[in-house]
C-alpha positions, 0 to 999 in steps of 0.5 A, spaced: 153 814 541 147 819 539 141 818 535 142 824 530 136 823 525 138 829 521 145 826 519 140 820 516 137 825 511 143 830 510 147 824 507 148 819 501 151 813 504 154 807 501 150 802 505 143 803 508 142 797 513 135 795 515 135 791 522 138 792 528 139 785 530 146 781 530 146 780 522 145 788 521 149 790 526 155 786 524 154 788 517 154 795 519 161 794 523 164 790 517 162 795 512 165 801 516 171 797 517 172 797 510 171 804 509 164 805 507 159 810 509 154 806 513 147 808 516 143 803 520 136 803 522 132 799 527 124 799 528 125 798 535 131 798 539 137 795 537 137 787 539 130 787 541 127 781 538 130 774 536 137 776 537 136 778 545 131 772 546 136 766 543 138 760 547 145 764 548 149 759 545 155 760 540 154 753 537 161 750 535 158 745 530 158 738 533 151 737 531 153 737 524 157 731 524 151 727 524 149 730 518 156 730 514 156 737 513 163 739 514 162 746 511 157 748 517 162 744 522 168 749 520 163 755 519 161 754 526 167 753 530 170 759 526 165 763 528 165 761 535 173 762 535 172 769 532 167 771 538 171 769 543 177 773 540 174 779 539 169 779 545 172 775 550 168 779 556 161 776 553 163 769 550 165 764 554 166 756 554 160 752 556 161 745 558 156 740 556 155 733 558 151 728 554 149 721 558 151 715 555 147 708 555 149 701 553 153 700 547 149 701 541 147 708 538 146 711 545 153 709 547 160 711 548 162 707 542 158 711 537 160 718 540 167 717 540 167 716 533 163 722 532 167 727 537 173 724 534 172 727 527 169 733 530 176 734 534 179 733 528 175 738 524 176 743 529 184 743 530 184 750 530 179 752 535 183 756 539 188 759 535 190 766 537 185 766 543 190 768 549 186 766 555 186 759 557 179 760 560 176 761 553 179 755 550 175 750 548 178 743 550 178 737 546 172 732 547 173 727 553 169 721 556 167 721 563 165 715 567 159 713 570 161 715 577 163 722 574 156 723 571 153 721 577 157 726 581 155 732 577 148 730 576 146 725 581 138 725 579 140 723 572 137 716 569 142 711 572 138 705 569 143 703 563 148 709 564 155 707 562 158 714 563 158 721 559 161 725 553 163 732 555 164 737 550 164 745 550 160 750 546 160 758 547 155 761 551 153 769 551 153 772 557 148 778 555 146 777 547 144 785 547 150 787 550 154 783 544 149 787 539 151 794 542 158 792 542 158 791 535 154 797 534 158 802 538 164 799 534 160 801 527 158 808 530 166 809 532 168 808 525 163 813 522 156 809 522 150 813 523 145 809 527 138 810 530 133 806 533 126 807 533 126 808 526 122 804 521 123 803 514 116 803 511 118 803 503 124 802 498 125 809 494 126 806 487 128 810 480 127 805 475 129 798 476 134 801 482 133 802 489 136 808 491 134 809 499 128 808 504 123 812 506 122 811 514 118 813 520 121 816 526 117 811 531 118 816 537 115 822 533 111 820 527 115 824 523 117 821 516 124 822 512 128 819 506 135 816 507 139 816 500 144 810 499 147 806 493 145 800 496 140 797 501 141 791 506 135 788 508 136 785 514 130 785 518 129 778 519 122 775 519 120 782 517 124 782 511 119 779 506 113 783 509 118 789 507 119 786 500 112 785 499 109 791 501 114 796 498 116 793 491 111 787 490 117 782 490 117 775 493 122 770 495 122 763 492 122 759 496 118 763 501 122 763 508 119 759 513 120 761 520 120 757 527 118 760 534 124 758 538 123 758 545 126 756 552 125 757 559 129 761 564 129 758 571 131 763 577 136 758 580 142 753 578 139 746 577 146 743 574 152 747 577 157 749 572 155 744 567 150 743 562 146 737 561 143 734 554 137 730 555 133 727 550 126 730 547 121 727 543 122 729 536 128 726 532 132 730 526 130 727 519 136 730 516 141 726 520 145 721 516 147 717 522 141 718 528 142 717 535 135 717 536 131 723 539 134 730 539 136 733 545 134 739 550 139 742 554 139 744 561 144 750 562 147 754 567 147 762 565 149 767 570 145 765 576 139 762 572 138 756 568 136 756 561 132 750 558 130 749 551 130 749 545 123 748 543 121 749 535 114 750 532 113 752 525 110 759 525 106 763 519 103 768 523 104 776 524 111 776 527 109 781 532 103 777 535 107 770 536 107 768 544 108 762 549 102 761 552 101 757 559 099 751 555 105 751 551 109 752 558 106 746 561 107 742 555 115 744 555 115 742 562 112 736 561 117 734 556 123 736 560 120 733 567 119 726 563 126 726 561 129 728 567 123 727 572 127 729 579 127 736 577 119 736 578 118 743 575 112 747 575 109 753 572 111 757 578 119 755 577 118 759 570 121 766 571 121 768 564 121 765 557 125 767 551 122 766 544 124 769 537 123 767 530 128 764 526 129 761 519 127 754 519 127 748 514 121 746 509 116 742 513 109 739 511 104 742 515 103 738 522 110 734 521 112 732 528 120 731 526 122 738 524 127 740 519 132 745 521 134 751 517 141 750 515 144 756 511 142 763 512 139 766 505 143 772 502 139 774 496 142 779 491 135 782 488 139 784 481 139 777 480 133 774 482 128 780 481 132 785 476 132 790 482 139 793 483 141 796 489 138 791 494 140 785 498 136 781 503 140 777 508 136 773 513 140 769 518 139 762 521 142 763 528 146 768 532 153 764 531 153 765 524 151 773 524 158 776 523 161 771 518 154 771 514 154 779 514 161 779 512 159 775 506 153 780 504 158 786 505 163 782 500 157 783 495 155 790 496 163 792 495 163 789 488 156 792 487 159 799 488 166 798 485 169 799 492 176 796 492 175 794 499 180 789 503 178 783 506 173 783 512 177 783 518 172 783 523 174 776 525 180 779 528 178 786 530 176 787 537 169 790 538 167 795 543 170 793 550 173 787 547 180 789 546 183 785 552 189 780 551 187 776 557 180 776 560 183 772 566 188 777 568 184 783 566 178 780 571 183 779 576 186 786 576 179 789 575 177 786 582 183 787 585 183 795 584 175 796 584 172 802 588 171 800 595 164 802 594 163 796 589 162 789 591 166 783 587 159 781 584 158 788 581 165 789 579 165 782 575 158 784 572 161 790 570 167 787 566 162 782 563 158 787 560 162 793 558 169 789 558 175 795 557 169 800 558 167 798 565 171 804 567 167 809 563 161 807 568 165 807 574 168 814 573 160 816 573 160 814 580 166 818 582 162 824 580 156 822 584 157 817 589 150 815 589 150 812 582 154 806 585 148 803 589 145 797 586 138 797 584 133 793 588 137 786 589 140 786 583 148 787 581 146 793 576 148 800 579 145 806 578 151 809 574 149 804 568 142 807 567 145 814 567 151 811 562 145 808 558 142 814 557 148 819 556 152 814 551 148 808 549 142 811 545 137 809 550 130 812 549 125 808 553 125 805 560 125 798 557 131 799 553 135 800 560 131 794 563 131 789 558 137 791 553 143 795 556 143 792 563 142 785 567 136 788 571 130 785 567 134 780 562 133 774 566 126 775 570 121 780 571 124 784 576 118 787 579 114 793 579 118 797 584 125 796 581 122 798 574 119 804 578 126 806 581 129 805 574 124 809 571 125 815 576 133 815 575 132 815 567 127 821 568 132 825 571 137 823 565 132 824 560 128 830 563 121 826 563 115 829 567 111 825 571 106 823 566 111 820 561 115 817 567 108 813 568 107 811 561 114 808 561 113 804 567 107 801 564 110 800 557 116 796 561 111 792 565 107 790 559 114 787 556 113 781 561 108 776 559 102 777 564 102 770 566 109 771 568 108 777 572 102 774 576 106 769 578 112 773 580 107 778 584 104 772 587 110 768 590 113 775 592 107 776 596 106 769 599 
């Protein structure tokens, strides 16, 4: 997968996709699979923003039962099934326990009704998923003793047991995005990171391309296309407003969704739902405050999600120590024995997601319900332009397919129905992930540990052998970087095959090296030396890349890491 800017300028495409998050890459993959010529550009690296910083959950739609929203239940369950089928190495079931108390709204009786309806609405949730380990079981109820055995420190006053359901969890969101992107590339799409769309090119009332800037060199270019899909997330409106003076109605509202990463497991293999302080105003039948979730992820724990309406510059939002302490106070109040402090926060993840309409200062916030797909020919009399602003990672594939349906109709392309729900993406052509993993572990090279091999399978699927072949050419590439399960071969592979342009692309998005916690300057420098060899960087460029990568981590997180490491 190479970054070829000349191909962007020298062709006219059926579709130009702006934005390399989950919605953009899914649209590019869907369109190429239907036979369209596609270019996809991203102002930074692919998957570098909200998609990479989500809670890593593929929702199955259980929460929508209390909204009476059958459409979203079915949509979410279908998308969870699709991702489990086309990327079984990257998506797996996550068991979640909801403690029950008394016999009222927080008791088993109410939950039994809701979960019974959910199981009924999602009877086909495991259709065509071969591996038993990827099946979503029926909801079931647990005794008080079972819950206390799993979570001995949960509030036991009035505890009657618990409800167990499963959602999907993403092993590494950026690897999922890369898998969709590489699928599109292999099907003929022209892909380029660090290319920013600066304005739409118009002829009369039609958009016929984009003017773009290479953010690595500063060079400008013109990319021609029959239709442009604006999938730039929170940047989509800024591009519309500055380029063609077009505003969405109503204006989109965004939430800064944030979660914490703790560098150890707190709840074993099960996630725990605990009640927060705010309620869901859209619920027809409410059990009380919303839930926060304490979920195992790799060898970490994720805690979240906290929502805050954000109206500022998408490039300038942050999570302060004051925010973190507020979050910790809330989770400690819900689960006091955790006794979490700022020193326990290994990293925070946050991104801007489409949200509901809320009055200023409102405490109980309304979430976004649907992604927005806008045909500007209908809303602004501008042909050749579609905007897609997604509401959550779960619906990325399905919403992209809906947008591509509109695009095919616009250009008169008699395309077949979307097949992305059943077509494996790059690395995902695996009949049974359990059998595949067992075989990979059994036949791994002698210099590769079980933990490293398992990580390679989870990240690359059927293409883990491509990384291992580099080790056979150079045995030193089989050694790990620092204390991680990331090996040197993965850095070389990212540079040669996955369009990595900057050191942060490798540390934060192509590997597991820095996705769960700040790996430390020494580890980043070691990775920088490996990448310098691959990319031909001199000492000055290498030093700059190291500094830029270090600065990707919040200063408060870095300082605490260096302090705890030194002490």
